[in-house]
Each structure stands twice: as C-alpha cells, then as structure tokens.
N, C-alpha and C positions, 0 to 999 in steps of 0.2 A: 618442507618449506611452509606448508599450511600450519603445522604445529608451532613452528617458530613464530609465525605471524600472530597466531592466537596468543602465545605467551607474551609477546611484545604488547599486544593490544590489552591484555589483562593487566599488564604492568603500567598501562597508561602511555606507552610509547607508540602512539597511533601513527605518527609520521614514519617511524621505522617499520612498523607493521605494513603500512602502505607500500613502502619500497620493496619489501619482501613479496607482497602479493602481486605487485606489478612484475617483478622478476619471475614469479611462478607462472603467471599468465603468458609472458613472453616465451618461457621455456616450453610450456605446453603447446604453444603455436608452432615453435620451431620443430618440436618432436612430432607434430601432427596427431596429438592426442585426440581422444574421442570427443564428440560434440558435447556429450553430457558433462565430462570433466571440465571442459572449457566453460560451460555455462555455470557450473558450480564455482569455478574460480572467478568468473566475472561477477557473480552475485556477491561473493566475499569482498571483491574489490570495490563494488558499489557501496557496500556497507562501510568500508574503510574510508572511501571518499567522503561519505557523510560525516564520519567522525572527525575529519580534519577540516570540515567546512567547505568542501569542494562540491557543492550541490549540483552544479552544471555537469561535472564529470560523472557524478552518481546517476543523474538522469540519463545521460547518454548510455552508460553501462546498463542501466535497468531496461532501457528501451531495447538494447541488443539482446539482453537475456529474454525479455518477453517475446521478441521476434524469433529468437532461436528456439524457445520452448514451443511456440506455435508450429514452427516447421518440423521439429523433431517429434513432438508428442501430440500435437493437435489441440484444438480449442477446448476439448472436454477433459483434459488431464488435470489432476489436482496441482501438479507443479506449474502448469501454465496459469492456473487460477492464482496461485501465490505470486507468480511473476507479474500478473496484471495488477494485483493489489499493490505490490511494491512500486511498479511503474506509476500507477495513479498517485500514490503517496508522494513520489518525487515530483510529479507535475504540480501537485498542490503546494509543496514546499517552496516551489519557485513562483507561486501565484498564478499558475496556468490552469485556472479552475475549469474553464470551458473544455480544454483538451482532456483534463482528468474526467470530467463529467461524461464526455463522449465515450471515452474508453470504458469507464465503469458501467455506464448505461448499456453498452453493447455486450459486455461480459457478464453482467449480473443475471440475465435470464438463463444463460448457459449454465452458470453455477447453480442456480436454483433448480434447474431441471436435472443436472447430473449429481449434485450433492444433497439437494433438499434444503428446505428452509431452516432446519435445525442445526445444520453444520456450522462449525466455527468460521470457516472461510466464507461461507455465504453471509453470515452475520457481519464479518469484517468488511466485505465489499459493500454491503448496505450502509454500514457506518461510514465508510469512506465516501460513498456516493452522496450521502446526506451532508457530509462536510464540504464536498465540492459545491453544493448548493448554497448552504447558509454562510460559508466563509467568503464567498465571492462578493466583492463590493458592489457588483452590478446585478446582484440577485433581485429578482422581482418578488412581489408578495406571494405569488403562486409558487415560486421556487422555495421560499422560506416555509410556506405551509407544507409543501411536499417533503422538505427536510424534516420538519417536526413529525409529520405522519410516519415517515420512514424510520426515524429514530424511535418513536413510540412503539411501533410494531416490533422492531429489532430488540428493544429493551424488554418487552413482554416475553418474546421467545427466549432471549438469553437468560432471563430470570428463571423461566420454567426449565430450561435445559441444563443450565450450569449452576444455578443457585445464586444466592444474593451477594456473594463476595468475589465472584470470578472477576479477574482483571478486565476482561472484555466487557462485561456488564457494567463495571464501574466506569469505564471509558465511555460507553454508550450513554449512560445516565448523565455524565458530566456534559457531553455534547448535546444531549437533549435539552438540558437546562439552558445552555448557551444559545441553542437554536431558538428556543422559546423566548428568551430575552431579546434576541435579535428581531424576531418577528414582532413582539410587543412594541419594541422601540420604533419599528418602521410602519406599523399599522396606523392608519388615521384614527383619531379619536372617534368613538361611537361605532367602531367596526366590530 
C-alpha cells in the first residue's frame, strides 16, 4: 500500500495517495502491527496531509508521532529528534510559534549533547528554533537578536561541515538574511 501511495504522490495524485495511506494506517491498527510500523505510517500520513493543505491534521499526526517516538525510543534517539523537528515545523506552519519555541528549546540541548553541534539534525533544530523566534509577530528585540546569533552560528558550522552549496546551508543563509532584515526593521534608530 505504501508503494501505491508513493506512486500516486509522485504522479501528483495527492488526494488519492492520502486515501491509500489512511487505509494503510487503519489496516495496521486492526492487525495490531508494531509501534514502529505505525509511527512510520503516521509520519507518511502527516506528510500527505501537508501536501493536500490539511495542516491541522498534519500537526495532530506529527504530535502523535513525536509522543510515540518518545515512548518507544526515548528522548535521545535520532528518530525522536527528527520527529521533534517535524512537529515543531508543523506548529510554525500554523503560526503557533511559542509552542514550537518551547518544544525546540527543550529538545535542542539533548540533540547537541547526543549528536554534537556538527550533526545535520542539530543544525536543523537550531535553524527551526531561530525561525520560531524571528517569524513570531510578537518577537521581542532580544528574540530577534537571539535568532540572528543562532543562525549566524549555525551558518558558520554548516559551511565548515557541509561546504558552500549544501541545501541546509543555503536555507540557513536565507533565513539569516531575513532575520537580520527583521531585526533592522524593528530596532530603534541609533541602536
């Protein structure tokens, strides 16, 4: 079923792919499949919800996946880290910046400790955390400064680790420019 959903999605039939993925998850639940297989299915389903514009459903599914990964694998597992990043991203998509910031702030030190500062997931969560700061309309000047500092540090590390054309570096650079522009626009003159 997953292969069929993938083919439908590749062909641009996202609604049909969603229907297949929902049926797959239902079947896995009926059969009492492993928790890991259910989480993989839910992750795929969350991505499909995003593709058809159902961000609320994607958020709910990503929250379930993150909670499931925490229970099955613990907070230090790489898959749990990925689930936290995805959950935070969905929160930001819906403009729930404070919730995203809280989640990412809590998860970031665990990732830095377990994966190190040079790991792609660690850089991803720092990038996401900075976005939760500077994209928030209620961000303070201190929030904006923290976002710029976080992105500048992540940009330096990503350039050193991955080189100048890596997609993550390009995204971090773009967000660093936006965060700097946001900060300049909000700072009082003579600051």
